[in-house]
C-alpha positions as CSV (number, residue, x, y, z in Angstrom):
1,M,0.1,24.8,3.4
2,K,2.6,22.0,3.4
3,A,5.2,20.8,0.7
4,L,4.5,17.6,-0.2
5,L,5.7,14.6,-2.5
6,A,3.9,13.7,-6.0
7,V,5.3,10.9,-8.0
8,V,5.4,12.2,-11.8
9,A,4.7,9.0,-13.7
10,L,1.3,7.2,-13.0
11,V,0.9,3.9,-13.0
12,T,-1.0,2.1,-16.3
13,S,-4.2,0.2,-16.2
14,A,-3.5,-2.7,-14.1
15,C,-6.2,-4.7,-12.2
16,A,-6.0,-3.6,-8.6
17,H,-7.5,-5.6,-5.9
18,A,-10.4,-3.0,-4.4
19,H,-9.4,-2.4,-1.0
20,G,-10.8,0.8,0.0
21,G,-13.4,3.7,-0.8
22,M,-11.4,6.1,-1.8
23,V,-8.3,4.0,-3.1
24,D,-7.6,0.8,-4.2
25,L,-4.5,-0.7,-2.8
26,S,-2.3,-3.9,-4.2
27,V,1.0,-5.4,-4.2
28,Y,2.5,-6.2,-7.2
29,D,5.5,-8.8,-6.8
30,R,8.2,-7.3,-9.3
31,T,10.5,-10.3,-9.1
32,E,7.8,-12.8,-10.6
33,G,5.6,-10.4,-12.3
34,R,2.4,-10.5,-10.5
35,R,0.0,-8.9,-8.4
36,L,-0.5,-10.7,-5.3
37,P,-3.7,-12.1,-4.2
38,V,-5.7,-10.8,-1.1
39,Y,-7.1,-13.0,1.6
40,W,-9.5,-12.2,4.3
41,H,-9.3,-13.4,7.6
42,E,-11.6,-12.1,10.6
43,G,-11.6,-8.8,8.9
44,R,-8.2,-8.1,7.5
45,A,-6.8,-8.2,4.7
46,Y,-3.3,-10.2,3.9
47,V,-0.9,-10.9,0.9
48,A,1.9,-13.6,1.0
49,G,5.5,-12.2,0.4
50,K,8.1,-14.1,-1.0
51,P,11.4,-13.6,1.1
52,G,14.1,-12.0,-1.1
53,N,11.6,-10.7,-3.8
54,E,11.2,-7.0,-4.6
55,Y,7.7,-5.5,-4.8
56,Q,6.1,-1.9,-5.4
57,V,3.0,-0.7,-3.5
58,T,0.5,0.2,-6.1
59,L,-2.5,3.1,-5.6
60,R,-5.2,3.6,-7.8
61,S,-7.7,6.8,-6.7
62,R,-11.5,6.5,-7.3
63,Q,-12.2,10.0,-6.6
64,S,-12.7,12.9,-9.0
65,Q,-10.5,15.2,-6.9
66,D,-6.9,15.2,-5.6
67,V,-6.1,12.7,-3.3
68,L,-3.5,13.1,-0.5
69,A,-2.2,9.2,0.6
70,V,0.3,9.2,3.6
71,V,2.4,5.8,3.0
72,S,3.8,3.8,5.8
73,V,5.3,0.2,5.4
74,D,6.1,-1.6,8.5
75,G,4.8,1.5,10.5
76,V,7.7,3.8,8.9
77,N,6.8,6.9,6.4
78,V,8.1,5.7,2.9
79,I,9.2,9.5,2.1
80,T,10.8,10.8,5.1
81,G,12.0,7.5,7.1
82,Q,10.0,8.9,10.0
83,T,7.8,6.8,12.3
84,A,4.5,7.3,11.0
85,E,1.9,9.7,11.4
86,P,-1.0,10.7,9.6
87,S,-0.2,14.3,9.7
88,Q,3.5,13.7,7.8
89,S,4.2,14.3,3.9
90,G,2.7,12.0,1.4
91,Y,1.8,11.3,-2.5
92,V,-0.6,13.0,-4.3
93,L,-3.0,11.1,-6.6
94,S,-5.0,13.0,-9.5
95,P,-8.4,12.6,-10.3
96,R,-8.9,8.8,-11.1
97,G,-5.1,8.3,-11.2
98,G,-2.7,6.2,-9.5
99,L,0.6,5.2,-9.0
100,D,3.3,3.0,-8.2
101,I,5.5,3.1,-5.1
102,L,8.8,1.5,-5.7
103,G,10.6,2.0,-2.4
104,W,11.8,4.1,0.7
105,R,12.4,7.5,-1.1
106,K,16.1,9.0,-1.0
107,S,15.6,12.2,-3.1
108,L,13.6,13.6,-5.8
109,S,14.6,10.9,-8.2
110,Q,15.7,8.0,-6.4
111,T,14.4,4.9,-4.3
112,A,15.5,2.5,-2.9
113,A,13.6,-0.9,-3.3
114,F,11.2,-2.6,-1.4
115,Y,11.8,-6.3,-0.9
116,F,10.6,-9.0,1.4
117,T,13.2,-10.0,4.0
118,A,13.3,-11.7,7.3
119,L,12.5,-9.2,10.3
120,P,16.1,-8.8,11.2
121,D,16.9,-7.6,8.3
122,S,13.9,-5.2,7.6
123,Y,14.7,-1.5,7.3
124,A,12.2,-0.7,10.4
125,A,14.2,-3.2,12.1
126,R,17.6,-1.8,11.4
127,T,16.7,1.4,12.7
128,G,15.2,0.4,15.7
129,R,11.7,0.0,15.2
130,P,10.6,-3.7,14.6
131,D,6.7,-3.4,16.2
132,D,5.2,-2.6,13.2
133,V,6.7,-4.8,10.7
134,G,4.3,-6.9,8.4
135,V,1.8,-3.9,7.9
136,I,1.2,-1.3,5.1
137,G,-1.1,1.6,5.6
138,I,-2.3,4.5,3.7
139,A,-4.1,7.5,5.4
140,L,-5.9,9.4,2.8
141,F,-7.0,13.4,2.7
142,R,-9.3,15.2,0.4
143,R,-7.9,18.8,-0.7
144,K,-9.5,21.6,1.0
145,V,-11.9,23.3,-1.4
146,E,-11.8,27.1,-1.1
147,P,-15.2,28.7,-1.3
148,V,-16.3,30.5,-4.2
149,P,-16.6,34.6,-3.2
150,Q,-20.2,35.5,-3.5
151,P,-21.0,39.2,-4.5
152,Q,-22.6,41.1,-1.8
153,P,-24.9,44.0,-2.1
154,Y,-23.8,47.3,-1.4
155,G,-24.2,48.2,2.4
156,Q,-23.7,44.6,3.4
157,G,-20.2,42.7,4.6
158,A,-19.2,39.4,4.0
159,P,-21.0,36.9,6.5
160,A,-19.1,35.3,9.4
161,A,-17.1,33.1,9.0
162,R,-0.1,-10.3,17.3
163,A,0.9,-13.1,15.3
164,E,1.1,-17.4,16.4
165,S,5.0,-17.5,14.5
166,R,8.1,-16.6,16.6
167,A,9.1,-12.8,15.9
168,D,12.0,-13.7,14.0
169,D,10.0,-15.5,11.5
170,R,7.9,-12.6,10.5
171,L,8.2,-11.1,7.1
172,G,9.5,-7.5,6.8
173,T,10.5,-5.1,4.2
174,G,14.2,-4.5,3.3
175,H,16.2,-1.4,2.1
176,G,17.1,-2.3,-1.5
177,R,18.7,-1.3,-4.6
178,Q,18.6,2.4,-5.6
179,E,17.0,2.9,-8.7
180,Y,15.4,6.0,-10.7
181,S,11.9,7.0,-9.4
182,P,11.2,10.6,-10.3
183,A,8.9,13.3,-8.3
184,T,8.4,16.9,-7.6
185,R,7.4,18.9,-4.6
186,V,3.7,20.2,-4.8
187,T,1.6,21.7,-1.9
188,F,-1.6,20.2,-0.6
189,E,-4.0,21.6,2.1
190,R,-5.9,19.0,3.6
191,A,-9.8,19.4,4.1
192,T,-9.6,17.9,7.4
193,S,-6.8,17.3,10.3
194,A,-7.9,13.7,10.7
195,P,-7.8,11.2,7.6
196,A,-10.7,10.6,5.4
197,E,-10.1,6.7,5.1
198,V,-7.2,4.5,6.5
199,V,-6.5,1.4,4.2
200,T,-4.3,-1.4,5.8
201,L,-2.9,-4.3,4.4
202,Y,-1.1,-7.0,6.0
203,Y,1.7,-9.0,4.5
204,D,3.8,-11.9,5.9
205,S,5.3,-15.2,4.0
206,H,2.9,-18.0,2.6
207,A,4.2,-20.6,5.4
208,N,3.2,-17.9,7.9
209,L,-0.1,-17.1,6.7
210,L,-0.9,-20.8,6.4
211,A,-0.1,-21.5,9.8
212,R,-2.6,-19.3,11.2
213,G,-5.0,-20.4,9.3
214,I,-5.4,-17.2,6.8
215,I,-4.6,-19.0,4.2
216,R,-5.7,-22.5,3.8
217,D,-4.5,-25.2,1.6
218,P,-6.7,-26.8,-1.3
219,V,-8.9,-29.9,-0.3
220,R,-6.9,-32.7,-2.3
221,V,-9.0,-35.7,-3.3
222,A,-7.2,-38.8,-3.1
223,P,-6.9,-40.9,-6.1
224,R,-9.2,-43.7,-6.6
225,P,-8.2,-47.4,-7.5
226,F,-11.4,-48.4,-9.1
227,P,-12.7,-45.1,-10.6
228,G,-15.0,-46.6,-13.3
229,F,-15.2,-48.2,-16.6
230,V,-12.8,-47.7,-19.3
231,P,-13.1,-44.5,-21.8
232,D,-11.8,-43.9,-24.9
233,P,-8.6,-42.2,-25.0
234,A,-8.4,-38.4,-26.3
235,G,-8.2,-38.3,-30.5
């Protein structure tokens, strides 16, 4: 049994982009008040972040039982600050529940806000771990279910048991302002040692995703000098 952290306040019903079989994952730009669209490219999901904007990671469980989500941003565990591994502490999602992860957890009451920033200013780079900047990952675990004891007849015992843009141009996540974000410790025994599912979402600036062909500009039709006959004006 390992002590873990679970956010108390759950997110209200927000339309999340489906991304995973067990949990929906989305990124919400807190500065502009909008959920970032997901772009798919060669089997990977991407969102475009705007440098300087604060954001949050939103999870919504599809499961009818508790789920443990070990969350990493830029290869760093968002709770402990360790280089992320699936075996570490995470957040517990209640059945069909969800939560907003506002930033790096500093205590049971405070987080330091996530914000998009240049790679050298990212928390991962500032702590000497720049290699995995630009990715959000979630390792998901189901709770171990204890078998219900069965009554035994007398006399019987129990049965035996990489990007094209320059590295410095990449977008990362900074360690921002501290704010109130309550949590409490709970215990969660995992059903398996390996994750039941891993969900991955990549991010970079709009310019970089455009340069890499992940985002494509809409085709603009050139105006015509002679489009046709004169129509009646509106009204």
